[in-house]
BADOBA-868114 format. One record per atom (N, C-alpha, C): residue number from 1; residue in one letter; atom name; x, y, z. Coordinates in pm, whole numbers, plus 50000, padded with zeros to 5 digits. Layout:
NUM:A:CA:X:Y:Z
...
***
This chain:
1:M:N:09742:45622:70697
1:M:CA:09715:45537:70811
1:M:C:09651:45622:70922
2:A:N:09548:45568:70982
2:A:CA:09475:45640:71087
2:A:C:09566:45668:71206
3:D:N:09544:45783:71267
3:D:CA:09623:45826:71382
3:D:C:09532:45840:71503
4:I:N:09558:45762:71606
4:I:CA:09474:45762:71725
4:I:C:09469:45901:71790
5:E:N:09573:45980:71770
5:E:CA:09578:46115:71827
5:E:C:09476:46208:71759
6:N:N:09433:46171:71636
6:N:CA:09341:46254:71560
6:N:C:09202:46192:71547
7:K:N:09171:46092:71630
7:K:CA:09040:46027:71619
7:K:C:08929:46122:71666
8:Y:N:08812:46105:71604
8:Y:CA:08696:46185:71643
8:Y:C:08647:46143:71781
9:S:N:08603:46240:71858
9:S:CA:08555:46212:71994
9:S:C:08423:46135:71992
10:D:N:08354:46132:71878
10:D:CA:08228:46058:71865
10:D:C:08248:45907:71876
11:N:N:08367:45859:71842
11:N:CA:08394:45715:71842
11:N:C:08372:45656:71982
12:V:N:08305:45540:71987
12:V:CA:08294:45470:72115
12:V:C:08430:45408:72147
13:A:N:08458:45390:72273
13:A:CA:08585:45332:72315
13:A:C:08599:45191:72261
14:G:N:08720:45155:72224
14:G:CA:08747:45021:72176
14:G:C:08850:45018:72065
15:K:N:08862:44905:72004
15:K:CA:08965:44877:71905
15:K:C:08956:44968:71783
16:Y:N:08838:44981:71724
16:Y:CA:08822:45057:71599
16:Y:C:08786:45202:71626
17:Y:N:08833:45290:71538
17:Y:CA:08801:45433:71545
17:Y:C:08819:45494:71407
18:V:N:08763:45613:71388
18:V:CA:08781:45691:71265
18:V:C:08849:45822:71304
19:D:N:08948:45862:71224
19:D:CA:09018:45987:71254
19:D:C:08977:46097:71156
20:N:N:09040:46213:71169
20:N:CA:08999:46331:71094
20:N:C:09037:46330:70947
21:Q:N:09088:46220:70895
21:Q:CA:09113:46207:70752
21:Q:C:08988:46167:70675
22:C:N:08882:46129:70746
22:C:CA:08758:46080:70683
22:C:C:08704:46181:70582
23:I:N:08668:46130:70462
23:I:CA:08612:46216:70357
23:I:C:08463:46189:70336
24:D:N:08401:46118:70428
24:D:CA:08257:46093:70424
24:D:C:08213:46020:70297
25:C:N:08290:45919:70258
25:C:CA:08260:45847:70133
25:C:C:08149:45744:70149
26:D:N:08115:45708:70271
26:D:CA:08006:45614:70300
26:D:C:08045:45466:70291
27:L:N:08167:45435:70252
27:L:CA:08206:45295:70237
27:L:C:08193:45217:70367
28:C:N:08243:45273:70477
28:C:CA:08237:45200:70604
28:C:C:08093:45180:70651
29:R:N:08009:45280:70628
29:R:CA:07869:45269:70671
29:R:C:07794:45166:70589
30:E:N:07833:45148:70464
30:E:CA:07772:45045:70380
30:E:C:07827:44907:70413
31:T:N:07955:44900:70443
31:T:CA:08021:44771:70470
31:T:C:07988:44717:70609
32:A:N:07984:44805:70708
32:A:CA:07958:44765:70847
32:A:C:07852:44857:70908
33:P:N:07728:44848:70860
33:P:CA:07624:44942:70904
33:P:C:07589:44936:71052
34:N:N:07617:44825:71117
34:N:CA:07589:44815:71260
34:N:C:07694:44884:71345
35:N:N:07807:44920:71283
35:N:CA:07920:44970:71360
35:N:C:07961:45114:71329
36:F:N:07923:45163:71213
36:F:CA:07961:45299:71173
36:F:C:07837:45384:71148
37:S:N:07845:45510:71184
37:S:CA:07738:45606:71158
37:S:C:07799:45734:71105
38:R:N:07712:45825:71063
38:R:CA:07756:45953:71008
38:R:C:07725:46066:71105
39:N:N:07823:46152:71125
39:N:CA:07799:46276:71197
39:N:C:07746:46374:71094
40:E:N:07617:46403:71103
40:E:CA:07551:46486:71002
40:E:C:07605:46628:70999
41:D:N:07637:46684:71114
41:D:CA:07687:46822:71120
41:D:C:07830:46832:71067
42:G:N:07912:46735:71101
42:G:CA:08053:46740:71063
42:G:C:08084:46677:70929
43:G:N:07994:46590:70880
43:G:CA:08016:46524:70752
43:G:C:08129:46423:70755
44:Y:N:08124:46333:70854
44:Y:CA:08224:46227:70865
44:Y:C:08163:46107:70934
45:S:N:08230:45993:70920
45:S:CA:08186:45870:70986
45:S:C:08259:45853:71118
46:Y:N:08200:45771:71204
46:Y:CA:08262:45737:71332
46:Y:C:08208:45602:71376
47:V:N:08277:45540:71472
47:V:CA:08236:45409:71522
47:V:C:08133:45429:71632
48:T:N:08014:45373:71611
48:T:CA:07907:45383:71710
48:T:C:07899:45259:71798
49:K:N:07955:45148:71749
49:K:CA:07949:45021:71822
49:K:C:08068:44937:71780
50:Q:N:08142:44890:71877
50:Q:CA:08254:44801:71847
50:Q:C:08197:44665:71805
51:P:N:08269:44590:71722
51:P:CA:08218:44460:71678
51:P:C:08192:44366:71795
52:A:N:08077:44299:71789
52:A:CA:08036:44209:71897
52:A:C:08020:44065:71849
53:S:N:08057:44041:71724
53:S:CA:08047:43905:71668
53:S:C:08156:43889:71563
54:P:N:08188:43765:71527
54:P:CA:08287:43744:71420
54:P:C:08245:43812:71288
55:E:N:08116:43812:71260
55:E:CA:08067:43876:71138
55:E:C:08093:44027:71141
56:E:N:08062:44091:71253
56:E:CA:08086:44235:71266
56:E:C:08235:44265:71262
57:E:N:08316:44181:71323
57:E:CA:08462:44199:71319
57:E:C:08511:44194:71174
58:A:N:08461:44098:71098
58:A:CA:08500:44086:70957
58:A:C:08456:44208:70877
59:Q:N:08336:44259:70905
59:Q:CA:08287:44376:70834
59:Q:C:08371:44500:70868
60:C:N:08407:44517:70994
60:C:CA:08490:44631:71034
60:C:C:08628:44622:70971
61:K:N:08683:44503:70968
61:K:CA:08814:44483:70905
61:K:C:08806:44515:70756
62:E:N:08699:44471:70690
62:E:CA:08680:44501:70549
62:E:C:08666:44651:70525
63:A:N:08592:44718:70613
63:A:CA:08576:44864:70603
63:A:C:08711:44933:70618
64:K:N:08790:44889:70715
64:K:CA:08922:44948:70737
64:K:C:09010:44929:70613
65:E:N:09012:44809:70560
65:E:CA:09097:44779:70445
65:E:C:09050:44853:70319
66:G:N:08919:44879:70310
66:G:CA:08865:44945:70191
66:G:C:08864:45095:70198
67:C:N:08890:45152:70314
67:C:CA:08884:45298:70331
67:C:C:08984:45365:70236
68:P:N:08936:45452:70146
68:P:CA:09025:45512:70046
68:P:C:09129:45608:70103
69:V:N:09107:45660:70222
69:V:CA:09203:45753:70281
69:V:C:09264:45699:70411
70:E:N:09241:45571:70439
70:E:CA:09295:45505:70558
70:E:C:09261:45580:70687
71:A:N:09136:45621:70699
71:A:CA:09092:45696:70817
71:A:C:09044:45607:70931
72:I:N:09037:45476:70909
72:I:CA:08992:45383:71011
72:I:C:09111:45314:71074
73:G:N:09117:45320:71206
73:G:CA:09224:45255:71279
73:G:C:09171:45139:71361
74:D:N:09259:45046:71395
74:D:CA:09216:44932:71478
74:D:C:09312:44910:71593
75:D:N:09366:45019:71645
75:D:CA:09457:45009:71758
75:D:C:09410:45093:71877
76:G:N:09280:45116:71883
76:G:CA:09224:45195:71990
76:G:C:09219:45118:72120
77:A:N:09183:45188:72226
77:A:CA:09174:45124:72357
77:A:C:09031:45123:72406
***
């Protein structure tokens, strides 16, 4: 389960975030491409945009549920 204390500083403020458990599998970027990006230097994903529509919210939720290492959290501020 994602830990807000370990979230990457790249994440934009808001509900969703990615923490340091990310293994760079690309699932979130494929599932919610408008909301997740890759840090090329660090080799991990992070939230670039919080969901702004019901469709994006559903995609972010699907990405969170599908994350193989549970690195996506949805309790951010």
